[in-house]
C-alpha positions in Angstrom: 140.6 108.3 210.7 137.0 106.3 209.9 135.8 104.8 213.9 134.0 101.8 215.1 132.1 102.5 218.1 130.1 99.9 220.5 127.6 101.9 222.8 125.9 100.5 225.7 128.1 97.6 226.4 126.8 96.4 230.4 129.1 94.0 232.1 129.6 92.9 236.3 132.2 93.5 237.9 133.5 93.8 241.6 134.3 97.4 241.6 133.9 100.1 244.5 136.0 101.4 247.3 133.1 100.4 250.4 133.0 97.6 252.2 129.3 96.9 250.6 130.6 97.2 247.5 133.6 94.7 247.6 131.2 91.7 247.9 128.6 92.4 245.3 128.8 92.6 241.5 127.7 95.5 240.1 126.8 96.4 236.9 129.1 99.4 234.3 128.3 100.3 231.2 130.6 101.4 228.8 130.7 103.4 225.1 134.3 102.1 223.5 135.4 104.1 220.6 138.3 102.8 218.1 140.0 104.4 215.7 140.1 101.7 212.8 140.6 102.1 208.9 137.3 100.1 207.1 137.9 100.3 203.6 139.9 97.6 203.8 137.0 95.4 205.0 134.7 97.1 203.0 136.8 96.6 200.2 136.0 92.7 199.9 133.3 92.8 202.3 135.6 90.7 204.8 135.0 90.3 208.7 138.6 89.5 209.0 140.0 92.9 208.2 137.5 94.9 210.3 137.2 95.0 214.4 135.1 92.0 215.8 133.0 93.1 217.6 132.1 90.0 219.3 135.8 89.6 220.6 135.7 93.2 221.6 132.8 91.9 223.6 134.2 89.3 224.7 137.5 90.7 226.1 135.7 93.3 227.8 133.3 90.3 229.5 136.9 88.5 230.7 138.4 91.7 232.3 135.2 92.8 233.9 135.0 88.5 235.3 138.4 89.2 236.8 138.9 92.3 237.7 138.7 93.4 241.2 139.4 97.7 241.3 138.4 99.9 243.6 138.0 103.1 240.9 136.3 102.9 237.8 139.2 105.2 236.7 141.5 102.9 237.1 139.1 99.3 235.5 138.9 102.4 232.2 142.6 103.2 232.2 143.3 98.8 232.3 140.8 98.4 230.0 141.6 100.4 227.5 145.2 99.4 227.9 144.3 95.7 227.4 141.8 96.5 224.2 144.3 98.8 222.4 147.5 95.7 223.0 144.7 92.7 221.9 143.0 94.2 218.5 146.1 97.5 217.3 143.5 100.0 217.2 145.8 103.2 216.6 143.1 105.0 219.4 140.3 104.1 221.5 137.7 106.3 223.4 136.7 104.7 226.4 133.3 105.9 229.0 132.6 104.0 231.8 129.6 104.2 233.6 128.3 103.1 237.3 125.1 103.6 237.1 123.2 104.3 240.9 126.4 105.5 242.6 125.3 108.5 243.5 121.4 108.7 244.2 121.3 111.7 242.9 122.6 111.3 238.6 121.7 108.4 236.4 125.4 107.8 236.7 128.8 109.0 236.9 131.8 107.8 236.1 134.9 108.8 233.4 135.8 108.6 229.9 139.7 108.0 228.4 141.1 108.5 225.2 144.4 106.6 224.8 147.1 106.1 221.9 148.1 102.5 220.8 151.2 102.4 223.0 
């Protein structure tokens, strides 16, 4: 299976379990990889037959704007489910990094892989 990826997508969202985090928006960095058969799009050079990066970005941004989770784990799980249902990919790998969450690390986060429900 082919893969389509978006790397380093940054969104601001309300995320965190501590009181001081509940009043600010923080940056999350996302790496997404979708299983996607690119052959039909490539055969006709047809944007309508491939995964639209702009539509994925818009979906992720709208999701992040509305999200108010405490855990990066919850953000990742719910976003993965939403992306799979909306875009119909058979499989998705999602890495969510929260930069600056630990002063000793460049970032912390989770990476999950999910199949279409």
